C-alpha positions as CSV (number, residue, x, y, z in Angstrom):
1,X,15.1,20.1,-10.0
2,X,16.8,23.2,-10.4
3,X,16.2,26.4,-8.3
4,X,14.5,28.5,-10.5
5,X,11.9,25.5,-11.4
6,X,11.4,25.2,-7.6
7,X,10.7,28.8,-7.2
8,X,8.3,28.8,-10.1
9,X,6.3,25.6,-8.7
10,X,5.9,27.1,-5.4
11,X,4.7,30.5,-6.6
12,X,2.2,28.4,-8.6
13,X,1.6,26.2,-5.8
14,X,0.9,29.2,-3.3
15,X,-1.6,30.5,-6.0
16,X,-3.7,27.6,-6.4
17,X,-6.9,27.7,-5.1
18,X,-7.5,25.3,-1.7
19,X,-10.4,22.4,-2.3
20,X,-12.3,20.4,0.1
21,X,-14.0,17.4,-0.9
22,X,-16.9,16.2,1.4
23,X,-20.4,14.0,1.0
24,X,-22.7,16.0,-1.1
25,X,-25.4,15.9,1.8
26,X,-23.0,17.2,4.4
27,X,-24.0,20.4,5.8
28,X,-21.7,21.8,8.6
29,X,-24.6,24.7,9.6
30,X,-27.3,21.7,9.8
31,X,-24.6,19.9,12.2
32,X,-23.8,22.6,14.4
33,X,-27.7,23.5,15.0
34,X,-27.8,19.8,16.3
35,X,-26.1,20.9,19.4
36,X,-24.6,24.3,19.3
37,X,-23.7,25.2,22.4
38,X,-21.5,22.2,22.7
39,X,-19.8,23.6,19.6
40,X,-19.2,26.8,20.4
41,X,-18.5,26.6,24.4
42,X,-15.4,24.7,23.2
43,X,-14.4,27.5,20.5
44,X,-15.0,25.2,17.7
45,X,-14.9,26.7,14.1
46,X,-17.3,25.8,11.2
47,X,-14.7,25.9,8.5
48,X,-12.4,23.6,10.7
49,X,-14.9,21.1,11.1
50,X,-15.2,21.2,7.2
51,X,-11.5,20.3,7.1
52,X,-11.7,17.5,9.4
53,X,-14.6,16.0,7.4
54,X,-12.5,16.5,4.0
55,X,-9.5,14.7,6.2
56,X,-11.5,11.7,6.7
57,X,-12.6,11.5,2.6
58,X,-8.9,11.6,2.1
59,X,-8.0,8.9,4.4
60,X,-10.7,6.5,3.2
61,X,-9.5,7.1,-0.4
62,X,-5.8,6.5,0.5
63,X,-7.0,3.2,2.4
64,X,-9.1,2.1,0.0
65,X,-7.0,-0.3,-1.6
66,X,-6.3,-2.0,1.6
67,X,-10.1,-2.6,2.3
68,X,-11.5,-6.0,1.4
69,X,-15.2,-6.7,0.8
70,X,-15.1,-9.1,4.0
71,X,-13.3,-6.6,6.2
72,X,-14.2,-3.2,7.9
73,X,-14.5,0.0,5.7
74,X,-13.0,2.1,8.9
75,X,-10.1,4.4,7.8
76,X,-7.2,5.1,10.0
77,X,-7.0,8.9,10.7
78,X,-3.6,9.7,12.3
79,X,-2.4,12.2,9.9
80,X,0.5,14.4,11.3
81,X,-1.1,17.3,8.5
82,X,-4.4,16.9,10.1
83,X,-2.9,17.8,13.7
84,X,-0.6,20.9,11.9
85,X,-3.8,22.3,10.3
86,X,-6.5,21.9,13.4
87,X,-4.2,21.3,16.5
88,X,-7.3,20.3,18.7
89,X,-8.6,18.0,15.6
90,X,-9.8,15.3,18.6
91,X,-12.3,17.8,19.6
92,X,-13.7,18.1,16.2
93,X,-13.9,14.3,15.9
94,X,-15.4,13.9,19.2
95,X,-18.4,16.5,18.3
96,X,-19.0,14.6,14.9
97,X,-19.1,11.5,17.1
98,X,-21.4,13.0,19.5
99,X,-23.9,14.3,16.8
100,X,-23.6,11.1,14.7
101,X,-22.0,12.1,11.7
102,X,-19.1,9.8,12.0
103,X,-18.6,6.5,13.7
104,X,-15.4,5.0,14.9
105,X,-14.0,1.5,15.4
106,X,-12.4,2.3,18.8
107,X,-9.4,-0.1,17.9
108,X,-6.2,1.4,18.6
109,X,-2.8,-0.3,19.1
110,X,0.1,1.8,19.9
111,X,2.7,1.4,17.2
112,X,0.8,-0.8,15.1
113,X,-2.8,0.6,14.4
114,X,-4.7,3.9,14.4
115,X,-8.2,4.4,15.3
116,X,-10.6,3.9,12.5
117,X,-13.5,6.2,11.3
118,X,-16.3,6.2,8.8
119,X,-19.1,8.2,8.1
120,X,-22.3,7.2,9.5
121,X,-25.1,5.7,7.2
122,X,-26.6,9.3,6.8
123,X,-23.5,10.7,4.7
124,X,-22.3,7.3,3.2
125,X,-23.1,6.2,-0.5
126,X,-23.0,10.0,-1.2
127,X,-21.3,11.6,-4.3
128,X,-18.5,14.0,-3.1
129,X,-18.8,17.8,-3.5
130,X,-16.1,20.2,-4.0
131,X,-15.8,23.1,-1.5
132,X,-13.1,26.1,-2.0
133,X,-11.7,27.2,1.3
134,X,-12.1,31.3,1.6
135,X,-11.4,31.5,5.3
136,X,-8.0,33.3,5.5
137,X,-6.3,31.7,8.6
138,X,-7.4,28.1,7.3
139,X,-6.4,28.7,3.9
140,X,-2.8,29.8,5.6
141,X,-2.8,26.6,8.0
142,X,-3.4,24.2,5.3
143,X,-0.4,25.8,3.1
144,X,2.0,26.2,6.0
145,X,1.2,22.6,6.8
146,X,1.7,21.6,3.3
147,X,5.2,23.7,3.2
148,X,6.0,21.9,6.5
149,X,5.4,18.6,4.8
150,X,7.2,19.1,1.9
151,X,10.2,20.2,3.8
152,X,9.8,17.0,6.1
153,X,9.6,15.2,2.6
154,X,12.8,16.4,1.4
155,X,14.6,15.5,4.5
156,X,13.5,12.0,4.3
157,X,14.4,11.5,0.7
158,X,18.0,12.5,1.4
159,X,20.2,10.1,-0.2
160,X,17.0,8.8,-2.1
161,X,16.9,11.9,-4.8
162,X,16.5,9.5,-7.4
163,X,13.4,8.1,-6.0
164,X,11.5,11.6,-6.4
165,X,13.2,12.7,-9.3
166,X,10.6,11.5,-12.0
167,X,7.7,12.4,-9.7
168,X,8.9,16.2,-9.6
169,X,8.6,16.7,-13.2
170,X,5.0,16.2,-13.3
171,X,4.9,14.6,-16.7
172,X,3.1,11.3,-15.1
173,X,-0.6,12.0,-15.9
174,X,-3.6,10.3,-16.0
175,X,-6.4,10.6,-18.8
176,X,-9.1,11.7,-16.2
177,X,-12.1,11.4,-18.5
178,X,-11.6,8.1,-19.5
179,X,-10.6,7.1,-16.1
180,X,-13.9,8.4,-14.6
181,X,-15.7,6.5,-17.7
182,X,-14.2,3.3,-16.4
183,X,-15.2,4.3,-13.0
184,X,-18.8,4.7,-14.1
185,X,-18.8,1.3,-15.7
186,X,-17.0,-0.3,-12.8
187,X,-19.9,1.2,-10.0
188,X,-22.8,0.1,-12.5
189,X,-21.4,-3.6,-12.7
190,X,-21.2,-3.8,-8.9
191,X,-24.5,-2.4,-8.4
192,X,-26.0,-4.6,-10.9
193,X,-24.3,-7.5,-9.2
194,X,-25.5,-6.6,-5.7
195,X,-28.9,-6.2,-7.2
196,X,-29.1,-9.7,-8.4
197,X,-27.6,-11.1,-5.2
198,X,-29.2,-13.4,-2.5
199,X,-28.9,-10.5,0.0
200,X,-31.5,-8.8,2.3
201,X,-32.8,-5.5,1.3
202,X,-31.2,-3.9,3.9
203,X,-27.5,-5.6,3.2
204,X,-28.1,-4.6,-0.3
205,X,-28.6,-0.8,0.7
206,X,-25.3,-1.0,2.6
207,X,-23.4,-2.7,-0.2
208,X,-24.4,-0.3,-2.8
209,X,-23.8,2.8,-0.6
210,X,-20.2,1.3,-0.3
211,X,-19.8,0.7,-3.7
212,X,-20.7,4.3,-4.5
213,X,-17.9,5.2,-1.8
214,X,-15.4,3.5,-3.6
215,X,-16.0,4.9,-6.7
216,X,-15.8,8.3,-5.3
217,X,-12.7,7.1,-3.7
218,X,-11.4,6.1,-6.9
219,X,-12.1,9.7,-8.4
220,X,-10.4,11.2,-5.7
221,X,-7.0,9.3,-6.3
222,X,-7.3,10.2,-10.1
223,X,-7.8,13.7,-9.2
224,X,-4.5,13.5,-7.2
225,X,-2.4,12.0,-9.6
226,X,-2.9,15.3,-11.9
227,X,-2.0,17.3,-9.2
228,X,1.2,19.4,-9.6
229,X,2.8,18.5,-6.2
230,X,3.6,14.8,-6.2
231,X,3.3,13.2,-2.9
232,X,5.5,10.5,-1.8
233,X,7.0,9.2,1.2
234,X,8.9,6.3,2.8
235,X,7.0,4.4,5.5
236,X,7.6,1.7,8.3
237,X,10.7,-0.3,9.2
238,X,10.0,-2.0,6.2
239,X,10.9,1.4,4.1
240,X,8.7,0.9,1.8
241,X,8.1,3.9,-1.0
242,X,4.5,5.0,-1.3
243,X,3.3,7.3,-4.0
244,X,0.2,8.0,-5.9
245,X,0.4,5.3,-8.2
246,X,1.1,2.7,-5.7
247,X,-2.5,3.3,-4.1
248,X,-4.1,3.7,-7.4
249,X,-6.3,0.6,-8.5
250,X,-4.5,-1.9,-10.8
251,X,-7.4,-1.2,-13.5
252,X,-6.9,2.3,-13.5
253,X,-3.1,2.5,-14.2
254,X,-4.3,1.8,-17.8
255,X,-4.6,5.7,-18.3
256,X,-1.3,6.7,-16.9
257,X,1.4,8.1,-19.2
258,X,4.7,9.6,-18.7
259,X,5.1,12.8,-20.9
260,X,2.8,11.1,-23.3
261,X,4.6,7.7,-23.6
262,X,3.0,4.6,-22.6
263,X,4.3,2.7,-19.8
264,X,5.1,-0.8,-18.9
265,X,5.9,-2.9,-15.6
266,X,8.5,-5.1,-14.7
267,X,7.0,-7.0,-11.7
268,X,8.3,-10.0,-9.5
269,X,6.0,-13.0,-9.5
270,X,4.9,-14.2,-6.1
271,X,7.4,-11.6,-4.8
272,X,7.0,-12.1,-0.8
273,X,7.4,-16.1,-0.9
274,X,10.7,-15.5,-3.3
275,X,12.1,-12.8,-0.8
276,X,11.7,-15.4,2.2
277,X,14.1,-17.8,0.2
278,X,17.0,-15.7,1.9
279,X,15.4,-16.4,5.3
280,X,16.7,-20.2,4.9
281,X,20.3,-19.0,4.3
282,X,22.1,-19.4,7.8
283,X,24.3,-16.2,6.3
284,X,21.0,-14.4,6.6
285,X,21.1,-14.5,10.2
286,X,24.9,-13.8,10.9
287,X,26.4,-10.7,11.9
288,X,27.5,-8.4,9.1
289,X,30.9,-8.2,9.7
290,X,30.9,-12.0,8.6
291,X,29.0,-11.0,5.4
292,X,31.0,-8.9,2.9
293,X,29.9,-7.7,-0.6
294,X,26.6,-8.6,-2.4
295,X,25.5,-10.9,1.1
296,X,22.1,-9.9,2.3
297,X,22.0,-10.2,5.9
298,X,19.1,-9.4,8.9
299,X,21.9,-7.0,10.5
300,X,22.6,-5.4,7.3
301,X,19.2,-3.9,6.6
302,X,17.7,-4.2,10.1
303,X,19.8,-3.8,13.0
304,X,17.3,-3.5,15.8
305,X,15.4,-6.5,15.0
306,X,18.3,-8.2,14.3
307,X,19.4,-7.6,17.7
308,X,16.1,-8.4,19.2
309,X,16.0,-11.7,17.8
310,X,19.6,-12.3,18.3
311,X,18.8,-11.9,22.2
312,X,15.9,-13.9,22.1
313,X,15.4,-18.0,23.1
314,X,14.2,-18.7,19.4
315,X,17.5,-17.5,17.5
316,X,19.3,-20.6,18.3
317,X,16.1,-22.4,17.3
318,X,16.3,-21.0,14.0
319,X,20.0,-21.8,13.3
320,X,19.6,-25.2,14.7
321,X,16.6,-25.9,12.1
322,X,18.8,-24.2,9.3
323,X,21.3,-26.6,10.1
324,X,19.6,-29.6,10.3
325,X,17.8,-28.8,7.1
326,X,21.5,-28.8,5.5
327,X,22.5,-31.9,6.9
328,X,19.1,-33.8,5.5
329,X,19.7,-32.4,2.1
330,X,23.0,-33.9,2.0
331,X,21.9,-37.0,3.1
332,X,19.3,-36.9,0.1
333,X,16.2,-35.5,1.9
334,X,15.9,-32.7,-0.1
335,X,12.8,-30.8,0.8
336,X,12.8,-28.6,-2.4
337,X,9.2,-28.4,-3.0
338,X,8.7,-24.8,-1.6
339,X,11.7,-23.2,-3.3
340,X,11.2,-24.5,-6.8
341,X,7.3,-23.6,-7.0
342,X,8.5,-19.8,-5.8
343,X,11.6,-19.6,-8.0
344,X,9.4,-20.8,-11.0
345,X,6.7,-18.3,-10.0
346,X,4.1,-21.1,-9.5
347,X,3.5,-21.2,-5.7
348,X,0.1,-19.7,-6.1
349,X,-1.3,-21.9,-8.7
350,X,-0.3,-25.0,-7.1
351,X,-1.6,-24.3,-3.6
352,X,-4.8,-23.3,-5.7
353,X,-4.8,-26.8,-7.0
354,X,-4.3,-28.8,-3.7
355,X,-6.7,-26.6,-2.1
356,X,-9.5,-27.1,-4.9
357,X,-8.6,-30.9,-4.7
358,X,-9.6,-31.1,-1.0
359,X,-12.7,-28.9,-1.2
360,X,-13.8,-29.1,-4.8
361,X,-17.1,-27.7,-3.7
362,X,-15.9,-24.6,-2.4
363,X,-13.8,-23.7,-5.3
364,X,-11.2,-20.8,-4.6
365,X,-9.2,-18.9,-7.5
366,X,-5.7,-17.7,-7.4
367,X,-6.5,-14.0,-6.0
368,X,-8.2,-15.8,-2.9
369,X,-5.3,-18.2,-2.5
370,X,-2.8,-14.9,-2.9
371,X,-4.3,-13.4,-0.1
372,X,-4.9,-16.3,2.0
373,X,-1.1,-16.6,1.9
374,X,-0.2,-13.0,2.6
375,X,-2.7,-13.3,5.7
376,X,-0.9,-16.5,6.9
377,X,2.4,-15.0,6.7
378,X,1.7,-11.3,7.9
379,X,-0.9,-12.0,10.6
380,X,-2.6,-14.7,12.8
381,X,-4.9,-17.2,11.4
382,X,-8.0,-15.2,9.8
383,X,-11.7,-16.4,10.2
384,X,-12.4,-14.9,6.4
385,X,-10.7,-17.9,5.2
386,X,-12.1,-21.6,5.8
387,X,-9.1,-23.3,5.1
388,X,-6.2,-22.9,7.5
389,X,-3.0,-22.1,5.3
390,X,-1.0,-23.1,8.3
391,X,-2.0,-27.1,8.0
392,X,-1.7,-26.5,4.4
393,X,2.0,-25.5,4.7
394,X,3.2,-27.8,7.4
395,X,2.3,-30.4,4.5
396,X,3.8,-28.6,1.6
397,X,6.7,-27.9,3.8
398,X,7.1,-28.3,7.4
399,X,10.6,-26.3,7.6
400,X,9.1,-23.5,6.1
401,X,6.0,-23.5,8.5
402,X,8.6,-23.6,11.4
403,X,10.8,-20.9,10.5
404,X,8.2,-18.7,9.8
405,X,6.5,-19.7,13.4
406,X,9.9,-19.1,15.0
407,X,10.2,-15.6,13.6
408,X,6.7,-14.6,14.1
409,X,6.7,-16.1,17.6
410,X,9.5,-13.4,18.7
411,X,7.1,-10.6,17.3
412,X,4.3,-11.1,15.2
413,X,4.6,-8.1,12.8
414,X,8.6,-9.4,12.4
415,X,8.0,-11.9,9.4
416,X,6.3,-9.0,7.2
417,X,8.8,-6.4,8.0
418,X,11.6,-8.3,7.3
419,X,10.2,-9.5,3.8
420,X,9.1,-6.0,3.0
421,X,12.9,-4.4,4.0
422,X,14.4,-7.2,1.9
423,X,12.0,-6.0,-1.2
424,X,12.5,-2.3,-0.5
425,X,16.4,-3.0,0.0
426,X,16.5,-4.7,-3.4
427,X,14.2,-3.0,-5.4
428,X,15.0,0.8,-4.0
429,X,18.7,0.8,-2.5
430,X,20.0,-1.5,-5.3
431,X,18.0,-1.8,-8.5
432,X,16.4,1.4,-8.9
433,X,20.0,3.3,-7.7
434,X,22.0,1.4,-10.6
435,X,19.5,2.5,-12.8
436,X,19.6,6.1,-11.8
437,X,23.4,6.1,-11.9
438,X,23.9,4.3,-14.8
439,X,20.9,5.5,-17.2
440,X,20.0,8.8,-15.6
441,X,17.6,9.6,-18.7
442,X,15.4,6.6,-18.3
443,X,12.1,7.4,-16.2
444,X,11.0,5.1,-13.6
445,X,8.2,4.6,-10.9
446,X,7.9,1.9,-8.1
447,X,4.9,0.0,-6.8
448,X,6.5,-1.9,-4.0
449,X,7.8,-5.2,-5.8
450,X,7.4,-3.8,-9.3
451,X,9.2,-1.2,-11.3
452,X,7.1,0.9,-14.4
453,X,9.1,2.7,-17.0
454,X,8.3,3.8,-20.4
455,X,7.9,1.5,-23.4
456,X,11.0,0.4,-24.9
457,X,13.1,0.5,-21.5
458,X,11.5,-3.1,-20.5
459,X,14.3,-5.2,-21.5
460,X,17.3,-3.2,-19.9
461,X,15.2,-2.9,-16.8
462,X,14.4,-6.6,-16.4
463,X,18.0,-7.3,-17.4
464,X,19.2,-5.3,-14.3
465,X,16.6,-6.6,-12.1
466,X,17.8,-10.4,-12.9
467,X,21.2,-9.6,-12.5
468,X,21.0,-7.7,-8.9
469,X,18.4,-10.0,-7.4
470,X,20.1,-13.2,-8.4
471,X,23.5,-11.7,-7.4
472,X,22.2,-10.8,-3.9
473,X,19.8,-13.7,-3.0
474,X,21.4,-16.4,-5.2
475,X,17.9,-17.2,-6.9
476,X,17.0,-15.9,-10.5
477,X,13.7,-13.9,-10.1
478,X,10.7,-15.1,-11.7
479,X,9.5,-11.7,-13.6
480,X,6.8,-10.9,-15.7
481,X,6.7,-8.0,-18.1
482,X,3.2,-6.5,-19.0
483,X,2.1,-3.3,-20.6
484,X,0.7,-0.7,-18.2
485,X,-0.8,1.8,-20.6
486,X,-3.6,0.7,-22.9
487,X,-5.6,2.2,-25.3
488,X,-9.0,3.8,-24.2
489,X,-10.9,1.4,-26.9
490,X,-9.1,-1.8,-25.6
491,X,-9.0,-0.4,-21.9
492,X,-13.2,-0.2,-21.8
493,X,-13.7,-3.6,-23.4
């Protein structure tokens, strides 16, 4: 971005009104009336209370795609921006909890999970209303925090300017009117299904409220995509790149265009199982000094985790397992089911067949199977899935089961971190960097294991992805190319 354009955008940004979004029936005056002494004795301010409530709405929208119908709807509130705007925001949260405006799951794990919050029943299932910030000090604090966040973003993006280049143009837009029509239709069908279901009246009311919350969150994400200041950042040890489109519901992406051009997506099928294939190469677990050129190793992409696994009792077991497997393969005991299914992109379909053959009365579709595999790979056994995926993998591929078990037993979250970093290294550090260098005029946007570009560039992108992934992993990736943008007529049918 040129200096002149940056100055122009900064001026426009500073002159823009600051808007907050809160539940329609939330009245700050009414909440304070419940306990004015506690409120004023702590030196709390109504405008800050309003901002904290709006931050919870924003956190809920950010978290929406991660929520599952059987999981909690609590959203994590651990934003640096919240702390920078309202330094004593914890006091406001405590006050809101005390007065019954919000609830918390009180579940906090250092380095893993922030405490979750949600609005109480009274404020749940409400449409959101827009409130413009008028108070000078709050406006100043919000603008100062946003500028600081942008500075931190620029610092974080050093060496990765090519990842933010196309976001900064502001040309990625969504047809807000048509997207809102889709959301309205989605909510209507959702509520219709709830009302026709077998649940109790009390449960139905709660589910309908959640459906309305979901719709309002989707609207927030749609509005955010059309704002001039793009929000994007890297997150976690897996170095995943998060942006506005990556947290947008898949069905709403059909209304997105870039400079009026339709978009296409090249996606890696069953990507996490596919990337797990590199873990079965002994070279992946060796020092990067022994791996030069296009050889992927844990030491190269996650040195700290490599050192911790190398110094654990499990490291020798991992190497022994891989060497034993190679010996068995040479003797004709070729355990290739998992690898073949993954490379062909058929893993989830095959597992779906096995599960439904074992329990035909409890039909599970591909989406359920994919979720179950992710839960097994990333977490401990989950009660939300009746079938124990561990037992299924023991039968399908004992080597896969045992290797994953060894890695997870060093530390539970190491397996997902490793797989995410393999993904981000190949997609961001290798593929996107090459596209930016060789084809600087081709726009692209990432959604973790997939890359979106303008229609007409998909064949080139697919070719580069195939070349690079095969060169680094030794396996030809199962890619799927599909249109992202649809016409309004097709999108609503």
